[in-house]
C-alpha positions as CSV (number, residue, x, y, z in Angstrom):
1,M,-25.4,32.1,-23.2
2,S,-26.3,28.9,-21.3
3,L,-23.9,27.8,-18.6
4,E,-25.0,24.2,-18.4
5,Y,-22.9,22.3,-20.8
6,D,-22.0,18.6,-20.6
7,A,-19.9,15.9,-22.4
8,A,-22.5,15.7,-25.2
9,H,-22.1,19.4,-26.0
10,R,-18.3,19.0,-26.0
11,R,-18.6,16.1,-28.5
12,L,-20.8,18.3,-30.7
13,L,-18.2,21.1,-30.6
14,Q,-15.4,18.6,-31.4
15,N,-17.3,17.3,-34.5
16,D,-20.2,18.9,-36.4
17,A,-20.3,22.3,-34.7
18,G,-16.5,22.5,-34.8
19,E,-16.5,21.8,-38.5
20,L,-19.2,24.5,-39.1
21,F,-17.2,27.0,-37.0
22,Q,-14.0,26.3,-39.0
23,K,-16.0,26.8,-42.3
24,V,-17.3,30.2,-41.1
25,V,-13.7,31.2,-40.1
26,L,-12.5,30.3,-43.6
27,E,-15.4,32.0,-45.3
28,G,-15.2,35.1,-43.0
29,S,-18.9,35.1,-42.2
30,L,-22.2,33.2,-42.4
31,A,-25.3,34.7,-43.9
32,A,-28.3,34.6,-41.7
33,S,-30.3,33.5,-44.7
34,D,-28.0,30.5,-45.4
35,E,-30.2,27.5,-46.0
36,R,-27.7,25.2,-44.2
37,I,-28.6,26.8,-40.9
38,A,-32.3,27.2,-41.4
39,A,-34.7,25.1,-39.4
40,G,-34.5,21.5,-40.7
41,G,-31.2,22.3,-42.4
42,P,-28.1,20.0,-42.0
43,D,-26.2,22.5,-39.8
44,H,-29.1,23.9,-37.9
45,E,-28.3,22.2,-34.6
46,S,-24.7,23.1,-34.8
47,F,-25.5,26.7,-35.7
48,V,-27.9,27.1,-32.7
49,F,-25.3,25.7,-30.4
50,L,-22.5,27.9,-31.7
51,V,-24.7,31.0,-31.2
52,D,-25.7,29.9,-27.7
53,L,-22.0,29.2,-26.9
54,G,-21.0,32.7,-28.2
55,L,-18.7,31.5,-30.9
56,L,-21.0,33.1,-33.6
57,A,-22.2,36.6,-33.2
58,L,-24.8,38.4,-35.3
59,D,-23.8,41.6,-37.2
60,P,-27.3,43.1,-37.6
61,T,-26.1,45.7,-40.1
62,K,-25.1,43.1,-42.6
63,E,-27.3,40.3,-41.4
64,V,-24.4,37.9,-41.1
65,Y,-22.9,35.9,-38.3
66,L,-19.2,36.5,-37.5
67,P,-16.8,34.0,-35.8
68,V,-15.6,35.0,-32.3
69,D,-12.2,34.2,-30.9
70,P,-12.6,30.9,-28.8
71,A,-10.2,32.3,-26.2
72,T,-12.7,34.9,-25.2
73,V,-15.5,32.3,-24.8
74,Q,-13.5,29.6,-23.0
75,S,-13.4,31.3,-19.6
76,R,-17.1,31.8,-19.6
77,V,-17.7,28.1,-20.2
78,V,-14.8,26.5,-18.3
79,A,-14.8,28.8,-15.2
80,P,-18.3,27.7,-14.1
81,M,-17.4,24.1,-14.6
82,G,-14.3,24.6,-12.4
83,Q,-16.5,26.2,-9.7
84,R,-18.9,23.3,-9.8
85,A,-16.0,20.8,-9.6
86,A,-14.7,22.6,-6.6
87,E,-18.1,22.6,-4.9
88,L,-18.5,18.9,-5.7
89,L,-15.0,18.2,-4.3
90,A,-15.7,20.0,-1.1
91,E,-19.0,18.2,-0.8
92,S,-17.4,14.8,-1.5
93,T,-14.8,15.6,1.2
94,S,-17.6,16.4,3.7
95,W,-19.3,13.1,2.9
96,A,-16.0,11.3,3.4
97,N,-15.4,12.9,6.7
98,T,-18.9,12.1,7.8
99,F,-18.5,8.4,6.9
100,A,-15.1,8.4,8.6
101,D,-16.7,9.7,11.8
102,L,-19.4,7.1,11.6
103,G,-16.8,4.4,10.9
104,L,-14.7,5.4,13.9
105,A,-17.8,5.3,16.1
106,Y,-18.6,1.8,14.7
107,R,-15.1,0.4,15.2
108,R,-15.0,1.7,18.7
109,T,-18.4,0.2,19.7
110,A,-18.2,-3.0,17.7
111,P,-16.0,-5.0,20.2
112,S,-18.8,-5.5,22.6
113,D,-21.0,-7.1,19.9
114,L,-18.5,-8.7,17.5
115,P,-15.3,-9.8,19.2
116,I,-14.0,-11.3,15.9
117,V,-14.8,-10.0,12.4
118,E,-13.8,-11.8,9.2
119,L,-12.4,-9.6,6.4
120,R,-12.4,-11.0,2.9
121,G,-10.7,-9.7,-0.2
122,L,-7.5,-7.6,-0.3
123,P,-9.3,-4.3,-1.1
124,N,-11.5,-4.7,2.0
125,I,-8.5,-5.7,4.2
126,N,-6.5,-2.8,3.0
127,R,-9.3,-0.3,3.5
128,F,-9.8,-1.7,7.0
129,L,-6.1,-1.5,7.8
130,T,-5.9,2.1,6.5
131,A,-8.8,3.1,8.7
132,A,-7.6,1.2,11.7
133,V,-4.1,2.8,11.5
134,G,-5.7,6.2,10.9
135,D,-7.6,5.7,14.2
136,A,-4.5,4.8,16.2
137,Q,-4.0,7.1,19.2
138,S,-1.0,5.8,21.1
139,E,0.6,2.6,19.8
140,L,1.0,0.4,16.7
141,L,2.7,-3.1,16.9
142,T,3.3,-4.8,13.6
143,A,5.0,-8.2,12.8
144,Q,5.9,-8.6,9.1
145,P,7.3,-12.0,8.3
146,D,8.5,-13.5,4.9
147,G,11.6,-11.4,4.5
148,A,11.5,-8.3,2.2
149,R,8.2,-6.6,1.6
150,P,7.1,-5.7,-1.9
151,T,8.1,-2.2,-3.0
152,A,4.4,-1.3,-3.9
153,I,3.2,-2.2,-0.4
154,L,6.0,-0.2,1.2
155,D,5.2,2.8,-0.9
156,Q,1.5,2.5,0.2
157,A,2.5,2.1,3.9
158,I,5.1,4.9,4.2
159,E,2.7,7.9,4.1
160,R,0.1,6.1,6.3
161,D,2.8,5.2,8.9
162,K,4.4,8.7,8.8
163,R,1.0,10.3,9.5
164,A,0.5,8.0,12.5
165,L,4.0,8.8,13.8
166,A,3.4,12.5,13.4
167,R,0.4,12.2,15.6
168,G,2.6,10.9,18.4
169,V,1.8,7.2,17.9
170,R,4.6,4.9,19.0
171,M,5.3,2.3,16.3
172,R,7.3,-0.9,16.7
173,T,7.8,-3.2,13.8
174,L,9.3,-6.7,13.7
175,Y,10.8,-8.2,10.5
176,Q,12.8,-11.4,9.8
177,H,16.6,-11.0,9.5
178,S,16.4,-11.5,5.7
179,A,14.5,-8.2,5.3
180,R,17.8,-6.4,5.9
181,R,19.0,-7.4,2.4
182,S,16.1,-5.6,0.7
183,V,17.0,-2.1,-0.5
184,A,13.3,-1.0,-0.5
185,T,12.8,-2.3,3.1
186,R,16.0,-0.5,4.3
187,E,14.9,2.8,2.7
188,Y,11.4,2.4,4.3
189,V,12.9,1.6,7.7
190,E,15.4,4.5,7.6
191,E,12.6,7.0,6.8
192,V,10.1,5.8,9.4
193,M,12.9,5.6,12.0
194,Q,13.6,9.3,11.4
195,F,10.0,9.9,12.6
196,G,10.5,7.8,15.7
197,A,9.6,4.3,14.7
198,E,11.4,1.4,16.2
199,V,12.3,-1.6,14.1
200,R,13.9,-5.0,14.9
201,T,14.6,-8.2,13.2
202,L,14.4,-11.8,14.4
203,D,15.8,-15.1,13.1
204,E,12.7,-17.2,13.6
205,F,9.5,-17.3,11.5
206,F,6.4,-15.7,13.0
207,N,2.9,-15.0,11.8
208,R,1.8,-11.6,10.5
209,L,0.2,-9.4,13.2
210,I,-1.0,-5.8,13.6
211,V,-2.1,-4.4,17.0
212,V,-3.7,-1.0,17.3
213,D,-3.7,0.7,20.7
214,R,-3.9,-2.8,22.4
215,R,-7.6,-2.8,21.6
216,L,-7.6,-4.3,18.1
217,A,-5.5,-7.1,16.6
218,I,-5.5,-8.1,12.9
219,V,-4.2,-11.6,12.0
220,P,-4.3,-13.7,8.8
221,G,-7.1,-16.1,8.2
222,I,-6.5,-19.8,7.5
223,D,-8.2,-19.7,4.1
224,G,-5.5,-17.8,2.2
225,S,-3.8,-14.4,1.9
226,D,-7.1,-12.6,1.0
227,V,-8.7,-13.4,4.4
228,A,-7.9,-11.6,7.7
229,M,-9.5,-11.6,11.2
230,A,-10.1,-8.4,13.1
231,I,-10.0,-9.3,16.8
232,H,-11.5,-6.9,19.4
233,D,-11.8,-9.3,22.4
234,P,-9.5,-7.8,25.1
235,S,-8.2,-11.1,26.4
236,L,-7.2,-12.3,22.9
237,V,-5.6,-9.0,22.1
238,A,-3.7,-9.0,25.3
239,Y,-2.5,-12.6,24.6
240,L,-1.2,-11.6,21.1
241,V,0.5,-8.5,22.5
242,D,2.3,-10.7,25.0
243,I,3.5,-12.9,22.1
244,F,4.7,-9.9,20.2
245,E,6.6,-8.6,23.3
246,R,8.4,-11.9,23.7
247,F,9.6,-11.8,20.1
248,W,10.5,-8.1,20.4
249,E,12.8,-8.7,23.3
250,R,14.7,-11.3,21.3
251,G,15.0,-9.1,18.2
252,Q,18.0,-7.2,16.9
253,V,17.8,-3.5,16.3
254,F,17.6,-2.8,12.6
255,S,20.8,-1.0,11.7
256,D,23.3,-1.4,8.9
257,R,26.0,0.3,10.8
258,E,26.5,-2.2,13.6
259,S,29.0,-4.8,12.4
260,S,28.7,-6.8,15.6
261,T,24.9,-6.9,15.2
262,E,25.3,-8.0,11.6
263,R,27.7,-10.8,12.7
264,D,25.1,-12.0,15.2
265,I,22.4,-11.9,12.5
266,A,24.6,-13.9,10.1
267,E,25.1,-16.5,12.9
268,D,21.3,-16.6,13.6
269,V,20.6,-17.3,9.9
270,H,23.3,-20.0,9.9
271,K,21.7,-21.7,13.0
272,M,18.2,-21.4,11.5
273,T,19.3,-23.1,8.3
274,V,21.0,-25.9,10.3
275,R,17.8,-26.3,12.3
276,M,15.7,-26.6,9.2
277,L,17.9,-29.3,7.8
278,V,18.0,-31.3,11.1
279,E,14.2,-31.1,11.4
280,G,13.8,-32.4,7.8
281,H,11.7,-29.6,6.4
282,S,11.3,-29.2,2.6
283,D,13.2,-26.5,0.8
284,N,10.0,-24.5,0.2
285,A,9.0,-24.7,3.9
286,S,12.5,-24.0,5.1
287,A,12.9,-21.0,2.8
288,K,9.6,-19.5,4.1
289,R,10.6,-19.9,7.7
290,V,14.0,-18.4,7.1
291,G,12.3,-15.6,5.1
292,V,14.2,-16.0,1.8
293,S,13.5,-17.4,-1.6
294,T,14.0,-21.1,-2.4
295,R,17.1,-20.2,-4.5
296,T,18.7,-18.2,-1.7
297,Y,18.0,-21.0,0.8
298,A,19.7,-23.5,-1.6
299,G,22.7,-21.2,-1.5
300,Y,22.7,-21.4,2.3
301,V,22.7,-25.2,2.1
302,A,25.5,-25.1,-0.5
303,S,27.6,-23.0,1.9
304,L,27.0,-25.4,4.7
305,K,28.2,-28.3,2.5
306,N,31.4,-26.4,1.8
307,E,31.8,-25.6,5.5
308,Y,31.4,-29.3,6.5
309,G,33.4,-30.6,3.5
310,V,30.6,-32.8,2.2
311,E,28.8,-33.3,-1.2
312,T,25.3,-34.5,-0.4
313,R,22.5,-33.5,1.9
314,F,22.7,-36.9,3.6
315,Q,26.3,-36.4,4.4
316,L,25.6,-32.9,5.5
317,G,22.9,-34.1,7.9
318,Y,25.2,-36.8,9.3
319,A,28.0,-34.2,9.8
320,I,25.8,-31.8,11.5
321,G,24.5,-34.5,13.8
322,Q,28.0,-35.6,14.7
323,Q,29.0,-32.0,15.4
324,E,26.0,-31.6,17.8
325,I,27.0,-34.7,19.6
326,R,30.5,-33.5,20.1
327,D,29.4,-30.1,21.2
328,R,27.0,-31.7,23.7
329,D,29.6,-34.0,25.1
330,A,32.1,-31.1,25.5
331,A,29.5,-29.1,27.4
332,E,28.7,-32.0,29.7
333,D,32.4,-32.6,30.4
334,G,33.0,-29.0,31.3
335,P,36.3,-27.1,31.0
336,P,39.5,-29.1,31.4
337,P,41.0,-28.9,34.9
338,E,43.8,-26.5,35.5
């Protein structure tokens, strides 16, 4: 029996050869002299294949072919395929490891030649990020703005980040305060914190940033969300790390159990909303900087209207301005004398 079978043979068995086998099963046997299986006959190809496969066996005493239980033939056909699949899988893994080693060598030597590399297309960016995080040896710094992150992205990131943490990599992540309201984000944070990650949130908007071992920084490009810049220049990376550290020092530890922290965060969001109104930003721009949807931001504005007892945004802006003047005058006058 030949052991080299492919998809074409399987299709033959599913169709013509399979139908011939079922006929032989129903009839009990197939005469060797049957014209259907003679050279040039309509079932000749199927017959030859069934004999080669072992599903038809010749009974020389009666010169007939008898059907054979497919279960006894299956292992002889499928087992070699499984063996070849295992060999191909092992070989593909070896190829992947070889390319990974070459990629690591490339990324570690590229800075001297290419201080800044442009990455285009989300698949290319994601592959680069996965490889860069996989290469991390000591530290990962990440700043993730825009509030809650999509569940699909968090599902993709969790295993990658846990592997890095398991290697002893220190990971610090900065979100906006609004990310605390996302169930998926909270679940992600709780899980990575169990592995040693540190997470804080900040009231202000900031740009996305990833820094690997203080030797590589990845920032968004100006041409859209499908463009990123990989920065290897030591001076630029150090500058970006300094910016991250300044934001990190002002951030609040991510925890749902600290009521005092939550009150501080609510106050920060309140102040940020007031600031956006005073500066005259559009609702879309303000919502983005606060890290919430436009509808949620509109709810914040409505709450401020209730707080100041006004009905229109113009009245609200005036009321906020008057309050700031009163607060400034009170601060300049100082506490009343005793």
